[in-house]
C-alpha positions as CSV (number, residue, x, y, z in Angstrom):
1,M,230.8,131.6,145.9
2,P,229.8,135.0,144.8
3,D,232.3,136.9,142.6
4,E,234.7,139.0,144.4
5,P,233.7,142.7,144.4
6,K,235.6,144.9,142.0
7,F,236.9,148.1,143.6
8,L,239.0,150.9,142.2
9,W,241.8,149.8,144.5
10,S,242.5,147.0,147.0
11,P,244.2,148.5,150.1
12,S,246.1,146.2,152.4
13,A,244.8,145.4,155.8
14,S,247.0,148.1,157.4
15,Q,245.7,150.7,154.9
16,A,242.0,149.7,155.1
17,G,241.1,151.9,158.0
18,T,242.6,155.1,156.5
19,A,241.2,154.3,153.0
20,D,237.6,153.8,154.4
21,W,238.0,157.0,156.5
22,L,238.9,159.0,153.4
23,L,236.1,157.4,151.4
24,L,233.6,158.8,153.8
25,L,235.3,162.1,154.6
26,V,236.1,163.4,151.0
27,P,232.5,163.3,149.6
28,G,231.1,165.0,152.6
29,L,233.5,167.9,152.4
30,I,233.0,168.3,148.6
31,W,229.2,168.1,148.7
32,G,229.1,170.4,151.6
33,A,230.8,173.0,149.5
34,S,228.7,172.2,146.4
35,F,225.7,174.2,147.5
36,L,227.9,177.3,147.7
37,F,229.2,176.5,144.2
38,I,225.6,176.1,142.9
39,A,224.6,179.5,144.3
40,E,227.7,181.2,142.8
41,G,227.2,179.5,139.5
42,M,223.6,180.8,139.2
43,R,225.0,184.3,139.0
44,S,225.9,183.6,135.4
45,I,223.7,180.7,134.3
46,G,220.1,179.5,135.0
47,P,219.3,176.5,137.2
48,G,218.8,174.1,134.4
49,G,222.2,175.1,133.0
50,V,223.9,174.6,136.3
51,T,222.8,171.0,136.4
52,F,223.7,170.3,132.8
53,V,227.1,172.0,133.0
54,R,228.1,170.2,136.2
55,I,227.2,166.8,134.8
56,L,229.0,167.7,131.5
57,I,232.2,168.6,133.4
58,G,231.9,165.6,135.6
59,F,231.5,163.3,132.6
60,A,234.5,164.9,130.9
61,T,236.6,164.5,134.0
62,L,235.8,160.7,134.3
63,S,236.3,160.3,130.6
64,A,240.0,161.0,131.1
65,F,240.3,157.7,133.0
66,P,240.5,154.6,130.7
67,A,239.0,152.5,133.5
68,A,235.7,154.4,133.1
69,R,235.2,152.9,129.7
70,R,235.5,149.3,130.8
71,P,232.5,147.2,129.7
72,V,229.7,146.5,132.2
73,V,227.4,143.5,132.5
74,R,224.7,144.0,129.8
75,S,221.9,143.1,132.2
76,D,222.9,145.9,134.5
77,W,222.1,148.7,132.0
78,A,218.6,149.1,133.2
79,A,219.8,149.7,136.7
80,I,222.5,152.1,135.5
81,V,219.8,154.1,133.7
82,S,217.8,154.2,136.9
83,L,221.0,155.4,138.7
84,G,221.4,158.1,136.2
85,V,217.9,159.4,137.0
86,L,217.8,158.9,140.7
87,W,221.4,159.9,141.6
88,L,222.1,162.5,139.0
89,A,219.4,164.0,136.7
90,L,216.6,164.3,139.3
91,P,218.3,165.5,142.5
92,L,220.9,167.6,140.7
93,S,218.1,169.4,138.9
94,L,216.1,170.0,142.0
95,F,218.9,171.6,144.1
96,P,219.5,174.7,141.9
97,F,215.7,175.4,141.6
98,A,215.4,174.9,145.4
99,E,218.2,177.4,146.0
100,Q,216.1,180.1,144.2
101,H,213.8,179.8,147.2
102,V,216.0,178.9,150.2
103,S,219.6,179.5,151.2
104,S,222.5,177.3,150.2
105,A,223.2,176.7,153.9
106,L,219.7,175.4,154.6
107,T,219.9,173.2,151.4
108,G,223.1,171.6,152.6
109,M,221.8,171.2,156.2
110,L,218.7,169.4,155.1
111,N,220.9,166.8,153.4
112,G,221.7,165.6,156.9
113,A,218.4,163.7,156.6
114,N,219.8,161.4,153.9
115,P,220.4,158.5,156.3
116,L,216.7,158.5,157.2
117,F,215.5,157.5,153.7
118,T,218.6,155.4,152.9
119,A,218.0,153.2,156.0
120,I,214.2,152.8,155.3
121,I,214.8,151.9,151.7
122,A,217.6,149.5,152.6
123,A,215.2,147.8,155.1
124,A,212.5,147.5,152.5
125,I,214.9,146.0,150.0
126,A,216.2,143.5,152.6
127,R,212.6,142.8,153.8
128,R,213.7,143.0,157.4
129,A,212.3,144.9,160.3
130,L,214.4,147.8,161.6
131,P,216.1,147.2,165.0
132,R,214.7,149.4,167.8
133,R,217.9,151.4,168.0
134,V,217.7,152.2,164.3
135,V,214.0,153.1,164.6
136,A,214.9,155.5,167.5
137,G,217.6,157.0,165.5
138,L,215.3,157.5,162.5
139,A,212.7,159.2,164.7
140,I,215.3,161.6,166.0
141,V,216.6,162.3,162.4
142,M,213.0,163.0,161.4
143,A,212.5,165.4,164.3
144,G,215.8,167.2,163.4
145,T,214.6,167.5,159.7
146,I,211.3,169.1,160.9
147,L,213.2,171.6,163.1
148,M,215.5,172.6,160.2
149,A,212.7,173.1,157.8
150,F,210.2,174.8,160.1
151,P,211.6,178.4,160.2
152,A,211.9,178.5,156.4
153,S,208.5,176.9,155.8
154,R,206.8,179.8,157.6
155,E,208.3,182.3,155.2
156,G,205.7,181.5,152.6
157,H,204.8,179.2,149.8
158,S,208.0,179.9,147.9
159,S,210.2,178.7,150.7
160,A,208.0,175.6,151.3
161,A,208.3,174.7,147.7
162,G,212.1,174.9,148.0
163,I,212.1,172.6,151.0
164,G,209.9,170.1,149.2
165,M,212.3,170.0,146.3
166,I,215.2,169.3,148.6
167,L,213.4,166.5,150.4
168,A,212.4,164.9,147.1
169,A,216.1,165.0,146.1
170,I,217.1,163.3,149.3
171,V,214.6,160.5,148.8
172,S,216.0,160.0,145.4
173,Y,219.5,159.7,146.8
174,G,218.2,157.1,149.3
175,F,217.2,154.8,146.4
176,A,220.3,155.6,144.4
177,L,222.7,154.5,147.2
178,N,221.0,151.2,147.5
179,I,221.1,150.7,143.7
180,A,224.8,151.7,143.5
181,R,226.1,149.0,145.8
182,P,225.5,145.8,143.7
183,L,226.3,147.6,140.5
184,Q,229.7,148.8,141.8
185,Q,230.5,145.3,143.1
186,R,229.9,143.7,139.7
187,N,231.4,146.3,137.4
188,G,233.5,148.7,139.5
189,A,232.7,152.3,140.4
190,L,234.1,154.2,137.4
191,P,232.3,152.3,134.6
192,V,229.0,152.6,136.5
193,I,229.1,156.3,137.4
194,W,230.5,157.3,134.0
195,R,227.5,155.6,132.2
196,A,225.1,157.0,134.7
197,Q,226.4,160.5,133.9
198,M,226.0,159.8,130.2
199,V,222.3,159.1,130.8
200,A,221.9,162.1,133.0
201,L,223.5,164.3,130.5
202,V,220.9,163.4,127.8
203,L,218.1,163.8,130.3
204,T,219.1,167.3,131.5
205,A,220.0,168.7,128.0
206,P,216.5,170.0,127.1
207,L,216.6,172.5,130.0
208,G,220.3,172.9,130.3
209,L,221.4,173.7,126.7
210,P,219.1,176.8,126.4
211,D,220.5,178.2,129.7
212,L,224.0,177.4,128.5
213,V,223.5,179.3,125.3
214,T,222.3,182.4,127.1
215,A,224.9,182.2,129.9
216,H,227.2,185.1,130.4
217,W,230.3,184.1,132.4
218,T,232.3,186.0,134.9
219,P,235.4,184.5,136.6
220,G,233.8,183.7,140.0
221,P,230.8,181.6,138.7
222,L,233.0,180.0,136.1
223,V,235.5,178.7,138.7
224,A,232.5,177.6,140.9
225,M,231.0,175.6,138.1
226,L,234.4,173.9,137.2
227,A,234.8,172.9,140.9
228,L,231.1,171.8,141.1
229,G,231.5,169.5,138.0
230,A,235.0,168.1,138.5
231,L,234.8,167.6,142.2
232,G,231.1,167.4,143.1
233,T,229.9,165.4,140.1
234,G,233.2,163.6,139.3
235,V,235.4,162.8,142.3
236,A,232.8,162.8,145.0
237,H,230.4,160.5,143.1
238,V,233.1,157.9,142.4
239,T,234.3,158.0,146.0
240,I,230.9,157.5,147.5
241,S,230.2,154.7,145.0
242,V,233.3,152.9,146.2
243,A,232.2,153.5,149.8
244,A,228.8,152.0,149.1
245,G,230.5,148.9,147.7
246,R,232.9,148.5,150.5
247,L,230.9,149.5,153.5
248,G,227.2,149.2,152.4
249,A,224.7,151.9,151.6
250,T,223.7,152.7,155.2
251,R,227.3,153.2,156.4
252,A,228.3,155.0,153.2
253,S,225.5,157.5,153.9
254,A,227.5,158.6,157.0
255,T,229.4,160.9,154.7
256,T,226.3,163.1,154.5
257,F,226.7,164.0,158.2
258,L,229.5,166.4,157.2
259,I,227.5,168.2,154.6
260,P,225.3,170.3,157.0
261,A,228.4,171.6,158.9
262,V,230.3,172.5,155.8
263,A,227.3,174.1,154.0
264,L,226.3,176.0,157.1
265,V,229.7,177.7,157.7
266,L,230.3,178.4,154.0
267,G,226.8,179.8,153.5
268,V,227.0,182.1,156.5
269,L,230.6,183.3,156.3
270,V,231.0,183.4,152.5
271,R,227.5,184.4,151.3
272,N,226.4,186.1,154.6
273,E,223.2,184.0,154.6
274,K,220.9,184.1,157.5
275,V,220.0,180.8,159.2
276,A,217.6,180.5,162.1
277,L,219.0,179.0,165.3
278,L,216.2,176.4,165.2
279,S,217.5,175.2,161.9
280,V,221.1,174.9,163.3
281,L,219.7,173.0,166.3
282,G,217.8,170.6,163.9
283,S,221.0,169.9,162.1
284,V,222.6,168.8,165.4
285,V,219.6,166.7,166.2
286,C,220.0,164.9,162.9
287,V,223.6,164.1,163.7
288,V,222.6,162.7,167.1
289,G,219.9,160.5,165.5
290,A,222.4,159.3,162.9
291,W,224.9,158.4,165.6
292,M,222.3,156.1,167.1
293,M,221.9,154.3,163.8
294,R,225.7,153.6,163.6
295,T,225.4,150.1,165.1
296,Q,226.2,146.5,164.1
297,S,222.5,145.7,164.4
298,S,221.5,148.0,161.5
299,V,219.7,146.3,158.6
300,Q,222.6,146.9,156.2
301,S,225.2,145.4,158.6
302,S,222.9,142.4,159.4
303,V,222.6,141.5,155.7
304,Q,226.3,142.1,155.1
305,A,227.3,140.0,158.1
306,Q,225.9,136.9,156.4
307,I,227.9,137.4,153.2
308,E,231.0,139.4,153.9
309,P,231.4,140.4,157.6
310,P,233.0,143.8,157.9
311,T,236.6,143.8,159.1
312,K,237.6,145.5,162.3
313,G,239.2,148.3,160.4
314,Q,236.0,148.9,158.4
315,T,233.8,148.9,161.5
316,A,236.1,151.4,163.2
317,S,236.4,153.6,160.1
318,A,232.6,153.8,159.7
319,K,232.4,155.4,163.2
320,I,235.1,157.9,162.6
321,P,233.2,160.2,160.2
322,M,230.4,160.4,162.8
323,R,232.8,161.6,165.5
324,I,234.3,164.1,163.1
325,A,230.9,165.3,162.0
326,V,229.8,165.9,165.6
327,G,233.0,167.8,166.2
328,V,232.9,169.8,163.0
329,L,229.2,170.7,163.4
330,A,229.9,171.8,167.0
331,V,232.8,174.0,165.8
332,C,230.8,175.4,162.9
333,S,227.8,176.2,165.2
334,V,230.1,178.1,167.6
335,T,231.6,180.0,164.6
336,V,228.2,180.9,163.3
337,A,227.0,182.0,166.7
338,A,230.1,184.2,167.1
339,H,229.5,185.6,163.6
340,F,226.0,186.7,164.5
341,A,227.0,187.9,167.9
342,C,229.5,190.3,166.3
343,G,226.6,192.0,164.5
344,Q,227.4,190.6,161.0
345,G,224.1,188.7,160.6
346,T,220.5,188.5,161.9
347,A,220.2,187.9,165.7
348,F,218.5,184.8,167.0
349,S,215.7,184.6,169.5
350,S,215.3,181.9,172.1
351,R,212.4,180.4,170.1
352,G,214.7,179.7,167.1
353,E,213.2,182.5,164.9
354,T,214.9,185.7,163.9
355,K,214.0,188.7,166.1
356,E,212.7,190.4,163.0
357,R,212.0,189.4,159.5
358,A,212.9,192.8,158.0
359,R,216.3,193.2,156.3
360,I,217.9,196.1,154.5
361,V,218.1,194.9,150.9
362,R,220.0,197.9,149.7
363,S,221.2,201.3,151.0
364,Q,222.0,203.6,148.1
365,A,223.3,207.2,148.0
366,L,221.3,209.3,145.5
367,P,222.4,212.2,143.3
368,K,221.4,215.8,144.2
369,L,217.6,216.1,143.7
370,D,215.0,218.8,143.8
371,G,213.4,218.1,147.2
372,D,210.3,220.1,146.4
373,N,209.3,217.9,143.5
374,L,210.2,214.4,144.6
375,K,208.1,211.4,143.4
376,A,208.6,207.7,143.9
377,V,207.2,205.2,141.4
378,L,207.1,201.4,141.9
379,V,206.9,199.4,138.7
380,E,206.4,195.6,138.4
381,V,208.3,194.2,135.3
382,S,207.5,190.7,134.1
383,Y,209.5,188.7,131.5
384,G,208.3,185.5,129.9
385,P,210.8,182.7,129.2
386,G,213.6,184.1,126.9
387,E,212.0,187.6,126.7
388,A,214.2,190.8,126.9
389,S,214.0,194.6,126.6
390,M,215.8,196.6,124.0
391,P,218.5,199.1,125.2
392,H,216.9,202.0,127.0
393,S,217.5,204.7,129.6
394,H,215.7,205.9,132.7
395,P,215.8,209.6,133.5
396,C,215.3,208.8,137.1
397,A,217.4,206.8,139.6
398,V,216.3,203.2,139.7
399,I,216.7,200.4,142.3
400,G,215.7,197.0,140.9
401,Y,214.7,194.0,143.0
402,V,214.3,190.5,141.6
403,V,211.3,188.6,143.0
404,Q,211.1,185.6,140.6
405,G,213.4,183.8,138.3
406,A,216.7,185.2,137.2
407,L,217.4,188.6,135.5
408,R,220.3,189.2,133.2
409,T,221.2,192.8,133.1
410,Q,224.0,195.2,132.2
411,I,224.3,199.0,132.8
412,S,226.6,201.0,130.7
413,G,230.1,201.1,132.3
414,H,229.4,197.9,134.4
415,S,229.8,194.2,133.7
416,E,226.9,192.0,132.8
417,T,225.4,190.2,135.8
418,I,222.6,187.7,136.6
419,Y,220.5,188.5,139.6
420,K,218.4,186.0,141.5
421,P,215.4,186.4,143.8
422,G,216.2,188.6,146.8
423,E,219.1,190.4,145.0
424,S,219.0,194.0,143.8
425,F,220.9,196.5,141.6
426,Y,221.1,200.3,141.2
427,E,220.9,202.3,138.0
428,A,221.9,206.0,138.0
429,P,219.8,208.6,136.3
430,N,220.2,208.6,132.5
431,G,222.3,205.5,132.6
432,V,222.0,203.3,129.5
433,H,220.4,199.9,130.3
434,L,222.2,197.8,127.6
435,I,220.7,194.5,128.7
436,S,217.6,193.6,130.6
437,A,216.5,190.0,129.9
438,N,215.2,186.8,131.4
439,A,218.2,184.6,132.0
440,S,216.2,181.5,131.5
441,S,214.5,180.2,128.4
442,A,212.2,178.0,130.4
443,Q,211.1,180.0,133.5
444,P,209.4,183.4,133.9
445,A,211.2,186.3,135.7
446,K,209.8,189.3,137.6
447,L,211.4,192.3,139.2
448,L,210.2,195.4,141.0
449,A,211.7,198.7,139.8
450,Y,211.7,201.6,142.3
451,L,212.2,204.9,140.6
452,I,213.0,208.2,142.4
453,C,212.2,211.3,140.3
454,D,212.4,215.0,140.9
455,R,210.7,216.2,137.7
456,D,208.0,215.2,135.2
457,S,209.6,212.9,132.6
458,P,209.0,209.5,131.0
459,L,210.0,206.6,133.2
460,S,211.8,205.0,130.3
461,V,213.2,206.3,126.9
462,D,214.6,204.5,123.9
463,V,218.3,204.6,123.2
464,P,218.8,206.1,119.7
465,G,219.1,203.4,117.1
466,S,217.3,200.7,119.0
467,T,214.0,199.2,117.9
468,K,211.3,197.5,120.0
469,M,211.3,193.8,120.0
470,K,208.7,191.2,120.7
471,G,208.2,190.5,124.4
472,E,209.8,193.8,125.5
473,S,209.1,194.8,129.1
474,R,210.3,197.8,130.8
């Protein structure tokens, strides 16, 4: 007989239903909020740093549990290394870079396609044909994914690249869930995920450490990163690993059905992100397709039935998150619709696109100016990786708009801030620009500076005592 699977706990029959329900509910809620945490964290640290810091905090969190350091089967180390790449290093690196091009809400919503790839990979591993009901569900999930991505893909190459990164991360998750199941059964969840985090920490250090060194923390992003690491990379990964061991990879992926709803409502209500109605509809379609896949005839269930048939409690609990996901997504969709109907966001058209693609980036009151001598100047400023300007001042009022990368800036009298693409800042005339630098040591950055002048003067002047440095741009 095969060895009995090792779990973090062994609930009694009366507790099994509740335990399985929580195993699927908790990761979905945490990971749904993780995309908000990523967006907030990047206000203080670059995308490579976000990945490295979250894994570092998650690793430190699990290190507090002695069970994490239990030995594992030596022959499983190769698979654990693969898990560190496919579950942690690769997807967790792709998401922050993707969120430089698309919203946190869309990033979370696209994660609803996770069951599509998990089921296909599970079928390939089992070498079994997919049942018709599962094939129909997969087709619907694929259609929903296309609906979600379509509005953003039309916004240009940048948004398409972000969508591509998200889909690559989801495919990686599909492989990881199938690898995690046998590893967790033989070794337990904590020892496996702790060692996988160790591998991911080494792999993400080259990009993460330079961003960490140049990070400038404020309370909000710091709290977001602590939550992202401790909950998103610690608690959620252990919980889903246990779920994969108890319920199978395909049923464990049901937790991702909650992610779109949570990410949608947080992105819209907290960050005031704009999401096309077609994308929301696509998210609902994904849930419908996933519901069709929740059947005893799925590949994963068929394989499990020959070895360890699921108990009645497990079968029922696997369906509960689906019902919750449908309800939560419905409530969130109504909430978002009401939010936009009240005029707090971009209106939707019947074709799923926004009525207009224009948005007011910034409305700024200006000081008293000589109306007879006004002149507007638009300057493009580019920074290579790690480049910065020396302290300087602009005699004219300036509005800066970041179009690429991340800009670290500080105006005299204000706190230091990191701005991402699509964000802007204002600098009053003669204000001292203490810091203007690329926040990343690996990626270039670019901004547009719009200067409003009412007299002939240099666009920029040195601050007394400062000297020009290599790579200065202003």
